C-alpha positions in Angstrom: 13.2 78.3 -26.7 10.9 77.9 -23.7 7.2 77.6 -24.5 6.3 77.5 -20.8 5.3 73.8 -20.7 6.0 72.2 -17.4 5.6 68.4 -17.1 6.5 68.0 -13.5 5.4 64.8 -11.8 5.3 66.2 -8.3 1.7 65.1 -7.8 2.8 61.6 -6.7 -0.1 59.4 -7.8 0.0 56.3 -5.7 -1.5 53.1 -7.3 -1.6 49.9 -5.4 0.4 47.2 -7.2 -0.2 43.5 -6.8 2.2 40.9 -7.9 0.1 37.8 -7.2 0.7 37.6 -3.5 -2.6 35.8 -3.1 -1.5 33.1 -5.4 1.8 32.7 -3.7 0.1 32.4 -0.3 -2.2 29.7 -1.7 0.7 27.8 -3.1 2.6 28.1 0.2 -0.5 26.9 2.2 -0.9 23.9 -0.1 2.7 23.0 0.1 2.6 23.3 3.9 -0.5 21.0 4.1 1.2 18.5 1.8 4.4 18.5 4.0 2.3 18.1 7.1 0.3 15.2 5.6 3.5 13.6 4.3 5.1 13.9 7.8 2.1 12.3 9.4 2.1 9.4 7.0 5.9 8.8 7.5 5.5 9.0 11.3 2.6 6.5 11.2 4.5 4.2 8.8 7.6 4.3 11.0 5.6 3.7 14.2 3.8 0.8 12.6 7.1 -0.7 11.5 8.7 -0.4 14.9 5.7 -1.7 16.9 5.0 -4.5 14.5 8.7 -5.6 14.5 9.1 -5.5 18.2 5.8 -7.4 18.7 6.7 -10.1 16.2 10.2 -10.4 17.6 9.1 -10.8 21.2 6.4 -13.3 20.3 8.8 -15.2 18.1 11.4 -15.4 20.9 8.8 -16.6 23.4 7.7 -19.3 20.9 11.3 -20.4 20.7 11.9 -19.3 17.0 15.6 -19.3 16.3 15.4 -16.5 13.7 13.2 -14.0 15.5 15.5 -11.2 14.2 13.8 -11.6 10.8 11.0 -9.5 12.3 13.1 -6.4 11.7 14.1 -7.1 8.1 11.8 -5.9 5.2 10.2 -8.7 3.2 11.7 -11.3 5.5 9.4 -10.1 8.3 6.4 -11.0 6.0 7.7 -14.6 5.9 8.3 -14.6 9.7 4.9 -13.2 10.3 3.3 -16.1 8.4 5.5 -18.7 10.0 4.5 -17.6 13.5 0.9 -18.7 12.7 2.0 -22.2 11.8 0.0 -24.5 9.6 -3.5 -23.1 8.9 -6.2 -25.7 9.0 -9.2 -25.2 6.7 -12.2 -27.5 6.3 -10.8 -29.9 3.8 -7.3 -28.5 3.2 -4.5 -26.8 5.0 -1.9 -24.1 4.3 1.3 -25.6 5.5 3.7 -22.7 4.9 1.7 -19.5 5.2 4.9 -17.5 5.6 6.2 -18.6 2.1 2.8 -17.8 0.5 2.7 -14.3 2.2 6.1 -13.6 0.8 5.6 -15.1 -2.7 2.1 -13.9 -3.5 3.1 -10.2 -4.1 6.0 -11.3 -6.3 3.7 -13.6 -8.4 1.1 -10.8 -8.7 3.7 -8.2 -9.8 5.3 -10.6 -12.4 1.9 -11.6 -13.9 0.6 -8.0 -14.0 3.8 -6.8 -15.6 3.9 -9.5 -18.2 0.2 -9.0 -19.0 0.6 -5.3 -19.2 3.5 -5.5 -21.7 1.7 -8.2 -23.8 -1.6 -6.3 -24.1 0.1 -3.0 -24.6 2.1 -4.4 -27.5 -1.1 -6.0 -28.8 -2.9 -2.6 -28.6 -0.1 -1.0 -30.6 -0.2 -3.8 -33.1 -3.9 -3.6 -33.6 -3.7 0.1 -34.1 -0.8 -0.2 -36.5 -2.5 -2.9 -38.7 -5.7 -0.8 -39.0 -3.6 2.3 -39.9 -1.6 0.4 -42.5 -4.9 -0.7 -44.1 -5.8 2.9 -44.5 -8.3 3.0 -41.7 -6.9 5.7 -39.3 -10.1 5.9 -37.3 -10.2 2.1 -37.0 -6.6 2.1 -35.8 -7.4 4.6 -33.0 -10.5 2.6 -32.0 -8.6 -0.7 -32.0 -5.9 0.8 -29.9 -8.3 2.4 -27.4 -10.4 -0.8 -27.2 -7.4 -2.9 -26.4 -6.2 -0.5 -23.7 -9.6 -0.6 -22.1 -9.5 -4.4 -22.1 -6.0 -4.2 -20.6 -7.3 -1.9 -17.8 -10.2 -4.2 -17.1 -8.1 -7.4 -17.0 -5.4 -5.8 -14.7 -8.2 -4.4 -12.5 -9.8 -7.9 -12.1 -6.4 -9.5 -11.3 -5.6 -6.7 -8.8 -9.0 -7.2 -7.0 -8.5 -11.0 -7.0 -5.0 -10.7 -5.6 -6.1 -8.2 -3.0 -8.9 -10.5 -1.9 -6.7 -13.6 -1.7 -3.9 -11.8 0.1 -6.3 -10.1 2.6 -7.9 -13.5 3.4 -4.4 -15.1 3.9 -3.4 -12.2 6.2 -6.5 -12.5 8.3 -6.1 -16.3 8.7 -2.5 -15.8 9.8 -3.5 -13.1 12.3 -6.3 -15.2 13.7 -4.0 -18.0 14.6 -1.5 -15.6 16.2 -4.1 -13.6 18.1 -5.9 -16.6 19.4 -2.8 -17.7 21.3 -3.4 -14.7 23.6 -7.2 -14.0 23.4 -10.5 -15.7 22.7 -11.3 -17.0 19.2 -14.1 -14.4 18.6 -11.8 -11.5 19.6 -9.0 -12.9 17.5 -11.3 -12.8 14.4 -12.4 -9.2 15.3 -8.8 -8.1 15.8 -7.7 -9.7 12.5 -10.4 -8.0 10.5 -9.7 -4.6 12.0 -6.0 -5.2 11.4 -6.7 -5.4 7.7 -8.7 -2.2 7.7 -7.2 0.2 10.2 -3.6 1.4 9.8 -1.3 0.8 12.8 -4.0 -1.6 14.4 -2.1 -4.8 13.7 1.2 -3.3 14.9 -0.3 -2.1 18.2 -2.0 -5.5 18.8 1.2 -7.4 18.4 3.1 -4.9 20.6 0.4 -5.1 23.3 0.1 -8.9 23.2 3.8 -9.7 23.0 4.2 -10.3 26.7 0.7 -11.6 27.6 0.5 -15.1 28.9 -0.4 -17.8 26.3 -3.9 -19.2 26.5 -4.1 -22.7 28.0 -3.2 -25.3 25.4 -1.5 -22.6 23.2 1.8 -22.6 25.0 4.8 -23.2 22.7 6.1 -26.7 22.8 
């Protein structure tokens, strides 16, 4: 039986539908920016490695170093960099093998920081567990948190001390290399800037690699 109702949908309502295109665009933009920044960092790192290695290699060859090819090998180039400076004379003492110290210091720091982290982390768990066993749940949480804070402070102090010592060593090494080709004051300026500005040290070595040695600084 037909009651005469007609539910036709010929009117064609048109509603705009959004499926989060704005969010997708934002994610795409952020990803693009991230990839561009990553590409720039990789390019600068690669350029620094190449310029630095070529500069060290050429200077080493001109100084008569037999193993100048170490300038192209990771980690070994740190040793070679320090050895090009030679013995570093201080007021009352001297650093006879700066290359060895430049290579070994990061290893010592990593080992000490790792052992200290494990020791204090275990101590934090132990302190929290003892308090919890004694029925003081809140005390356990406080003990654990306090020990972790102490851990963070100790590791931070060690990291700052290591960074300071390593930076000073690197500056002293660079000063003795730079002053073979430029004035003492400029060698100090270049050395400080080398520790602050990325790519600066690599460019300096690359530019100075073929410059004539200062009088009295010629290789024996």
